[in-house]
N, C-alpha and C positions, 0 to 999 in steps of 0.2 A: 063491460064485464069486470068484476073484481074477483081476484083469487087470493085467498089467505091460506097460509100454511101454519100449522101448529106442531112443531117438532117436540117429541118427547124422548129425551135421551136416557138410556139405561147403561150404566157401567157395570161390568162384572170383573171382579178381581180374583184371580186364582193364585196370586202370589208368584206367578211366573212372568217371564218376559212378555209373552204374547197376551197383553191385556186386550179386552174386547170392548168395543163400543157399538151399541146398536141404537138406531134411531127409528122411531115410528113417526110417520108424517101423516097428519090428518089435514085434508084439504076442504076448505069451505068456499063455495062459489056464490056470488050474487050476480044475477043476470036477468034482463028483461025477457030474453029469449030462451025458452025451454030447450030448443034444438041445440043451442050453443052448449048448454049444460050437459046434455046427453052426449054430444060429440066429445066434449072434454072428458067426461067420465070414461068413455070407451078408450080414449087415448091413455088416460091415467092407468086403467086396468092393464092395458097392453104393456106399458112401461114397467109396471110393477112385476108382471110375469117375467119380463126379461131382466129384472134386477138392474135396471139402468138408471142409477141415481143422477148421473150427469144429465141425462135426457129429461128426467123429471124436473130438475131445476131449470133447464132451458124452457120447457113447456110453461112453467109458472111465470118466468120472465116474459115470455111472449103474450100470455094471457093478461098480464098486468099493464100492457101498453095501451 
């Protein structure tokens, strides 16, 4: 299985100290097994709901092994 991420960064500047950076991550998966893709998609959705960026990165590392 191969997992690719495509981050899209958006900077917003208000002229104040608290500058904001938001990142949208798009994930592409190549796999011979449709079951693996479905399981990965479920895990991805669960992590997004919990706003766990660190867990998302860990999942991507595991999938690329």
